[in-house]
VEXGUGU-716689 format. One record per atom (N, C-alpha, C): x, y, z. Coordinates in steps of 0.05 Angstrom, whole numbers, plus 5000, padded with zeros to 4 digits. Example, Ala and Ser with C-alpha at 12.3 -4.5 7.8 and 13.67 -1.06 7.14 Angstrom:
<nodes>
526448865156524649105156526449345156525749555142527349795143525850015157
</nodes>
This chain:
<nodes>
501749765000500050005000501750255000501250434982502950684980502450875003504451035008504351235030502051425026501451515001499351714997496651605005496251345002493651235009493451185039495651085051495451005079495751245098496851465089497351685108496551955097494151965084493052225076492652395100491452275121491052395147491552185168491652285193491652095215488851985220488651785238486051695247484751485230486251355212484951155194484750885208482750875227482350625241480650425225479550515202477850345186479550155169481750245159483650065145485449925164485650035189487449925209485949875235484049685236482549645261484349505282483349525306484749385329487549485334487949745330490549865336490050075358492250145371492150385389493050615372491150815368491551015348492951265359495451285354497051525361497251725338495851665316496051835292494152075292492152065309490252285310490452425338490252685338491052845362488552935377486852755385484552835400485152835430483452975445483853005474483752725488485852645502485952385515483952365538482852585548480852575569478152485558477852485532475352385520473252595518470952515507468652705503467652795530467253055534466053145559463353015564462752945589460152815595457852985587458053245589455853425581455153395552457253355535456753315506455353055501456152835514454852585511451952595519451352725541448652755551446952915531448153135520446653305502445953145476447752985466447252825442445052625448445252485470443152285477440452415480440352645493437752775498436452895473438052935452437053065428436852885403437152625408437052435386434352465371432152485386429552495374429052755359430752965364430453215349431653195321432752965314433652925286431352945267428852935276426552965258426353245247427753435260427653715252430053795235429753985218432054115205433554265226436254285223437754445241437354745236438054905256437955195253440055275232439155385209441055445188442955665196442255835216444056045225445655975249445255735261446655645285446655865307444255975311444056215328445056165357443955955370444755905398447655815400448555665380451355575380453255805377452655985358454356215354454456395378452256415392452256575417454056445438453956175440455656035459458656065452459256045426461956085417462956365422461156565417461756845422462456895451460956765469461556795498464256675505464756445493467256295498469656455487469356565463471556705450471656995456469657085472469457375480469357555455467557485437467057645413464157645406463257805388460457825380459757585363457257485366456457255350456357325320456057585314456057665285458757625272460857575288463557535278464057235273462057065277462556775277460956645255462156455241460856285221461555995228459455825230459855545237459955365212461455155214461754975192461954685200461854505180461854215184464854135188466054215210468854175215470454405204472954435213474654655203475254625173475454375164476154335135474154465117471654445123469554575106470054875104470854995126471255285127473755365112475855195111478155255094477255275065475655085056474655085029472855325024471155395043469355625040470855885038472955905053474656145053475956175025477055965015478455974989476456034967474055914968472055964948471056254950471056374974470156644977472256844967474756794972476956974965477756934936477656684927478656604900481456714895483356634911486056744908487456654882488956834870490556744848493156624857494156724880496656614892496356604922497356394934497156364963499856264974500456344998502956275011502356075034503655845033503355645054506055585066505955505092508455385103508655105093511155005093511654725086513554615107512654425124510154285123507754435135505354345127502854445138500654255132498354295144496054125140495254115110494853875100494553845071491953965060489854005077487354105067487454385057489454545066489754815055490254795025492254635018492854614990490654484973489354284985487054164970484954364965484354544984482354754980483254944958485855014957486855194937486855074909487054814907486854684882484154714868482054754884479354784874479155024856480655244863480555484848483055524831484655314828487055324812488955544821489155584847490955794857493855704854495555894849498455834849499355834878500855624886501655584913504655644916505355814934508155864941508655764969511055654973511655545000513655715015513055755040515055845059516155595073518555525067519555265076520755285104519555135122520655125149523154945150525155045163527854915162528454765188529454525184530354365207532354515224534154655210536254805224535155015243532755115236531455315253529155205269529354935274527354805291524554815278524354845252521754865238520155105247521455325255520055565264519455745241517255885243516656105225518356355233519856465215521556695222520656945208521957165214521157425203521557435173523157255163523657255133521157175118519057075132516557015118515357275105515957505118514957755108515857815079518257715073519357765046517657615024516257405032514757245013511857335010511057535026508357655023508657895006507657884982507958094962505258184951505158394936502658484924501258264907502758064899501557844883500357634902500757654928499757454947496857534955494957354951492157404958491357284985492557054992492056925018494556815030494756825056496856695071495656505091496556255092495556055110497756005131496956025157498755955179497155785199498655615212497455435232498955485258497555555280498855625305497355495328498455275340500955145334500854995307503154975295503354845269502754545271501454445250501054155247502754075222504853915225505253715246507353785267508754015264511054055281510454135310508154255314507454355341508954605349510254735330511554995336509555215337510055415353508255645356509555895344507856085336508656335324508356555344510356715348510256935367508157135358506657245378504357415372505257675358507657775365508658015352509157965322510157725316510657665288507957635273505957525286503357515273502357795266502757985284501958265278503558375255506158315254507658405231506758285205505958035206504857905182502158035174500558095194498058235188498558505175500458645185501158905173501958875144503558665138504458615111502158525093500358375105497958285090496158535083495958715102494458965097495759115074498359145075499759295055499359165027499258895027499158755001496258674994494358745011491458685006490958385005492158245025491857955027490357885052489057645052487657535075489557345089489757365116491157175132489256975144489356725136487756515148489456385169488656405194490256305216488756075229489855835227488655595237489555565266487655585285488255565314486955315326486655105310485154865320486454735344489054765347490554645369491254845391490455095388491355295407490555245435488155135440487055105467488454875482490254725468491854525482494354645495495154885487497455015499497055065529499155045544498855095573498155385579498955565562498255855564497355955537495055875528494155955501493856255496493256395518492856685515495456825506497756705509500256825500500556825470498856655457499256625428496656685412494356705425491956755410491957025397490557045375490557285359488057455360486257385377483657515378483857825382485857905397486158195403486658355377487558225356488158365331485658405313483558265319481258255301479958525296479758685318478358945315479859135296482459095295484059275278484859165251484458895248485358775223483158595211481458715193479558555179480858355160483458375156484858175140485157905154484557895180484957655195482457475196482757225189480657025191481756795208480656745231481456535249479556295246480556055244478955815243479655625265477655535280478055345302475955125300476254925317474454695315474054565343471854425346471354265370472653995367473653925343474553665336476553545356478753685361480953565376480653635406480153885413480253965441477953845457475653795444473353675458472953385449474953275434474952995427472452905413471553055392469152975378469453005348471552885336471952905307469652785291468252595302466052465288463552635285463352845301460953015300461253235279463653305271464253505251463153785258464853945271464054205280466454395282466354605267468454815268467255085266468955295269467855565266470055755257469255965243470956175234470256435249472356595255471956845269473257065253471857285248473057515234471157755238472357985238470858235238470158325210471158175190470658225162467958105154465858265158463058165153462758075124463958235105463658165077464857895071467157835083468457575079466757355090465757385115464057175126461557135110460357345100457857325084458457165058460757225046461557095022462156795027463356735050463856465058461256315062459356445075456756325080455356235054455756395033454556335007455756084995458256015003459655784992458855525007457455555029456655315045453955215037453554955039450854855035449054935059446454955054444655015077444554775095444054825121443754615141446354445143448654585140451154435140452054345168450854465189451554385217449054245228449253985234446953835242445853915269443453815275442153855301443953755323445053515320446653395341449353545344450453635322452953785324452554055338450254185333449754445347449354395377447854185384447454125412450054045426451653895412454253805424456054045428456154235409457754475412456854645435454354685438453254845460453954715487453654455488454254315514457154325521458954305500461854315505462654585517461154795511461955065519460555155545459054975557457755045583459854985605460955195615462955165637465254975629466755035608468854855599471454895613471655085632474255165644475654935658474154775674475454565689476454345670474854275650475654075630478254165616478354415608480654515594483154525613482654605638484854615658485954335662484254135665485153855669486553755644485553825621486753745595489653845594490054095599492754215596494654105617493754065641495453945661496253665654494353505646494853225640496753195616496153345594497753325571500653425576500853645591503453745598505153545612504053415632505453215648506252975630504352865615504952625599506952695577506652925564508353005542511253035551511553175573514353215583515752945588514252755599515352485604516052345578514152355559514652225533516952345518517152605518519452735504522052655517522152655544524552575558525352295550523452105549523951835542524951805513523651955495524451945467527252055463527952275477530552385474532752205486532052055507533951865518534451645499532551585481532951385460534151505435534951755437536351905416534551965392531951985396530152105376530352405378530152545356530452835355527652955356526953095377524253205380524353505374522353595358522153875351519553995361519454255367516954385373515254255394513054125385511353955402510154105425509154355420507954515441505054445446503754295427500954225430500653955443498653795434498153535446499253305430501353365415502653165398505653215398507153015391510053025391511052965363512753145352513853125326516853065328517652845316520452755319521452625294524152595293525452445272526852205283527051995267528351745276528851565252529151315258529751125236527451095217528151035191526150985171524750725177522350695167520850445170519350425197519450625213518250605240515150575238513950705218511050685215510150395212511450245194510749975189511249795213513549835226514149675250512149725272511449975275509450045296506749915290505949925264503349805257503349505262505549375256505749085262505449035292506349225308506149185337503549285349501749385332499149475341498849765348500749935338500650225342500450365315498550545312498350705288499450985295501751045282502951305286502751455259503451715259503151875235505851895221506051765198508451795181508152055167510052235171509852515160511252555134512152345120513652395096511952495073509352485075507652585053506952885057507953005079507653295082509753425063508853635050510753795034513053895052515453855043517753955058518953755077517753515080518853305098519653065082521152895094522052655081521652415099522352185090522151935105523751965131522551875153523951885179522852095198520752235190519352425208516652315216516052345242513652225252512252405272509652365276508152515296506452305312506552345338504952165355503352345375500852255380499152395398499952335427499152505445499252445474496652315481496752065489494351915495494251855525492851655534492651595562495351495573495751515599498251445610498951155603496950975606497450695600498350645571496950785552497650755524500350885518500951115530503551235526505751065536505450935559507450765570507950515552505750405541506050175524507650245499507150475487508650555463511650605470512150735492514950785499516450525505515150335519516350075525517049935499515149945480515649815454518049935439518150205439520350345426523050265439523050235465525550165479526449875471524549715463525249435457526249405428526049615412526949585384529949545382
</nodes>
């Protein structure tokens, strides 16, 4: 089986059943109980069409993000909103980091946009540097950034984001900032970009319930921007009723007093991740970034296949633009699962 088929994304438990899945980066604490209860209680409401405007859900997101609900657009996962943004802007040229989440480029292919890469360098720990500003030109229509980056887990300094926004304004470009993993950071407020929104209509932030609330199967994401025209144009690109009744109820439930769940999540992941990174480095694996709920490292080639034979599904990163064979990403899972993976690695 070729790499492109087996590793388009993480989480392919359907072709690989009965494995411990370290390839998808969902919250190891699992789905919040309030979400499970909300879904159970609203099963019979599937007889109704969902609210096409997601009114109550957008209000809940607005309260959580401390912004007006008019600045929010909901979608069937973050991926749908990447496509909607591209269809709304119709960029002739876009700038992407390499490596980065593959759905950005897939969305850009729909409008035949020319893609330019800002290549993250191993020598610089795969960090975005100020030299990215040189690649934002009057010919650039969109810039895609992920903070923390997927797959490296590196974060972008907030002052650099502001400089990028200034350059985007100068060049009349839209900055799409993917913050789907931001809430896993131990101090997310140090990196979030919401404070820039009132001054920069060039900024479009996209987030999701997928990973932080461990509900990828429900498909729920949202976009935030003060650029009403952009959000309205994105809305036109979406199918009606794109967010189901159950997804809307799950989202509202997740945001009812989420502080304790998020606090426990950050503490647990921080503890487990520090231990896992220490163990990996003792085995002479090279760890980079990894500020979110996953660990990005390099090691021997063929590790994906050996792990799969042993019952572990990890993310082989060689199909990311800018990476090669020997780069991997693993999620932080439960303590028992993390220990089993580390023990297996030590036995190689």
